[in-house]
N, C-alpha and C positions, 0 to 999 in steps of 0.2 A: 979429445976435442969433439965438440958437438958437430954433428953432420948437418949441413944445411941442405934442405931439399927445396927445390923450386918446382912449382907445378906450372904446366903450360896452360894458359887460359885459351879457351876457344874464342874464335873471332866473334865479335859482337855482331848480332844481326841488326842491321839498321835499315831504315827505309830510305827513300830517295833524298830526304833532307838531312840524313845523318843521325836521326834520333833512334834510340833503341826502344823496341816495344816492351811493354810491361811483361807480357808472357815470356818473351825471350830472356829478359833480365832475370825473372823468377826461375826459369829453367837453368840459366847459367849459375845462379846461386845454389840451386840444389846440386848441380854437378860438382861445384867447388867443395861442398860439404860431404860429398860421397853418398847422397841420399838418392835412391832411385826415383825417377819421375813418376812412375805409375805404381801404385800399391796394388798388391794382389788381393784377391777376394779374402774376406775374413774367414778364419777357420770355422767349421761347423760347430765346434764346441763353444766358441765365443758367441755365435748367433743363438745357440740353444740357451746359453746362460742369460743373455739379454731377454729372450722371450720368457724364460722362467721367472726372471726378476719382475717383468711387467705383469705376468699373471699373479704372482704373489702379492704385488702391490695392489692390484685390482681386488683380489680376495680380501685383503686387509681393509681396504676402504669400504667394501660391501659389508663386512662384519661390523665395522664401526657404525655405519649408517643404520643397520638393522637393529643394533643394540640401542641406539638413541631414539628409535621410533617407538612411540607408545602402542602403535597398532601392530607391532611385530614385523615391520618392514613392508606391509601392504600399502599400496598406493591409495591416496585420498581420492575418493570417488566424487567429492564435491557435495555430498549430501550430509546433513547433520541429523543426528537422532536426538530428539528432545529428551532431557533427563527429568526425572520426577523430582519435585522439590523435597528437600530433606525435612523430616518431620520436626526437628528441633526438640526443645524441651517442653513445649506447650506454654511457656511463660513469656513468649514474645521472641521475635526474631526468627531466623531460619537455622537456629542451632549454631553452626560454625561461623556464621558471618558476624563479626563483631563490629564495634564502632557505631557511629551515629548514622541513622538512615534519614535521607531527605526525600521529600515528595517527588523530586525529579528522578530519583533512582527506582521508584516503584512503578511497575507496569500494572495498570488496572483494567480489568474486564468490565464491560457494561452490559447489564441485563435489563431487559424491558419487562417490568412487572405490571404494565398497564395494558389497556385495550387499544391504545393509540399505536397505529402501525408506523414503523420506522423510528420509534422513540429512542431505541438504543443507538441507531446510526446517527441521529441528529445530536444526541448527547455526546457521542464519541467525537464528532466533528467539533463541537464546542470545547471539549476538553483539549483536543489536539491544538486548537487555535490558541489556547492559553499555556501551551508548553508541556502538557501531560503526556506521558508514555501510555498508550492504550494497547490492549491486547484483543481478545475475542469479544464478539457481541453475541448475545443469546437472549433467552426468554426465561421468565419466572412467572409464578402465578400466585394470586391471593396475597399480594403485598400491600400492607396498610400505609407505609410511608417510605420515602427514599432513605436508604441506609447503606452502610458499608458492611459486607460480610467477608469472612476470610476462612481459608483452610487451616488445619493445624500447622503450626510453625510459622504463620504469617501475622501473628498478633501485632508485633511491633510495627510492621509496615502498614497494617490496617489502621492502627491508631494515628500514625503520621498523616495518612490520607484523610481520615475523618476530621482531624483537627484542621487541616488545610482547607477542606471544603466546608467547614462550619457545621458538620453533621454530628448527631449523637454518637456516643461510643460504639465502636464496631461490634458486630454480633458473630460468634462462631457459626459456621455454616450448618453445623448440626442442630443449632437452635433456631435457624431461620427457616420457617416452614414455607414451602413453595419454591425454594431455591435449590435446584439439583446441584450436587457437588461437581458433577461432570461439566458444568457450564463455566467453571472458572479454573484457572491454574494457580491461584493464590489469593488475590484480593479482588473483590468485585464491587462495583457501584450498582446497586439494585434500585431501579426507578419505580417509585410508587405513584399513586394518583397525583401527588404534588410535583412529580417529576423533578426539575431542577430549580423549582421555586425556592428561594432563600439559600440556594447553594452558592458558596463563594468560589467561583471559578477563577 
């Protein structure tokens, strides 16, 4: 025959209006199940295991972030280093950039080849007002007429700009006397004595 055991229940703690407090009810339930009310401190081996796991996880995340960073995990200082234009194949475009180039994608520098002070600045302002992306301003000398010049690898962009502005075909910078290559980063509008006369902005 099965033996029936009965457990004595401790008296319920009640307040003045006869309701049992939640803390007292919880303590009573723990006692009924034979669970100690206060747990002892975690053993040192368990604490060390948790700390080791946290360190391993941190090292893993650091390794993933350093592998994914192109700069080898160094922080970004907020400065950018300009990159030199790719030389391309000399037949137009910048080598690896394919597809159609539009005039709104091309940044043009403006060089003043006249004796008029501030000519490059005023031409830049006029271009910007029409939606052009402009870059540097500078000077050139001995320019006979307003034209577009370009560095190697920028022939396609220069052609697009010359067509849009209604100018004659662009000239490689090596063939443009009086235009220093250091004054442009790719495509430049060089102002001659006619300045922007006849240019379709």
